[in-house]
C-alpha positions in Angstrom: 14.8 -36.7 19.9 13.9 -40.0 20.6 16.1 -41.1 17.6 19.0 -40.1 18.9 22.5 -41.9 19.4 23.1 -42.1 23.1 26.9 -40.7 23.7 29.0 -40.0 26.9 28.6 -36.3 27.7 28.8 -33.6 24.7 28.8 -30.8 25.2 30.0 -28.0 22.0 30.8 -24.5 23.1 30.5 -21.8 20.4 28.0 -20.3 18.1 28.0 -17.7 15.8 30.7 -18.1 13.2 31.3 -20.4 10.4 33.8 -22.2 12.2 31.1 -23.0 14.8 28.9 -23.8 12.5 30.3 -27.1 11.5 31.0 -28.9 14.5 27.0 -28.1 15.2 26.3 -29.0 11.6 28.3 -32.4 11.5 26.8 -33.6 15.2 23.1 -33.0 13.5 24.2 -35.1 10.6 25.5 -37.9 12.8 22.3 -37.4 15.3 24.0 -37.3 17.9 22.5 -35.9 21.4 24.8 -33.2 22.4 24.7 -29.6 25.0 24.8 -26.0 23.5 26.8 -23.7 25.1 26.2 -20.4 23.0 29.4 -18.5 23.7 30.7 -16.1 21.1 33.5 -14.7 20.2 34.8 -11.8 21.0 32.3 -11.3 23.7 33.9 -12.1 26.6 32.8 -15.1 27.5 35.4 -16.9 26.3 37.7 -15.3 28.6 36.2 -16.4 31.4 37.8 -19.0 34.2 35.6 -21.9 33.1 36.1 -21.4 29.4 40.0 -20.7 30.0 40.5 -24.0 31.9 39.3 -25.9 28.6 40.3 -23.7 25.7 43.7 -21.5 27.3 43.6 -19.8 24.0 40.0 -18.7 24.4 39.1 -19.8 21.0 35.8 -21.3 19.5 34.8 -24.1 18.9 35.4 -26.6 22.1 34.3 -30.1 22.2 33.9 -31.9 25.5 33.1 -35.8 25.0 33.4 -36.9 28.7 36.9 -35.9 29.9 38.2 -35.4 26.8 38.5 -31.7 25.2 38.9 -30.5 21.8 39.2 -27.3 20.1 39.9 -26.3 16.2 36.5 -27.1 14.6 38.9 -29.4 12.0 39.8 -31.7 14.6 36.3 -31.9 16.3 34.6 -32.6 12.8 37.4 -35.6 12.4 37.2 -36.8 16.1 33.1 -37.3 15.6 33.4 -39.0 12.0 35.5 -41.6 13.7 34.3 -41.8 16.8 30.5 -41.8 16.3 30.1 -41.7 12.4 28.9 -44.9 10.7 
């Protein structure tokens, strides 16, 4: 969408759980442009070397904002609201 806010390089990892829906919802509500990495829990996708570098616990969701990496849906939501909210 052309009316999306310009951000750094937002990437949200995770899909298929209520905890991953929360940050997707907030990103949509804030009208932020972001890349979706739709990895599921208990699929083995969170156990890859690439993902484990982001979150050694192997849990979703994970948000990348440039060089910043956040895990835990509540922390992600608070960060997005504080940094990109109205």
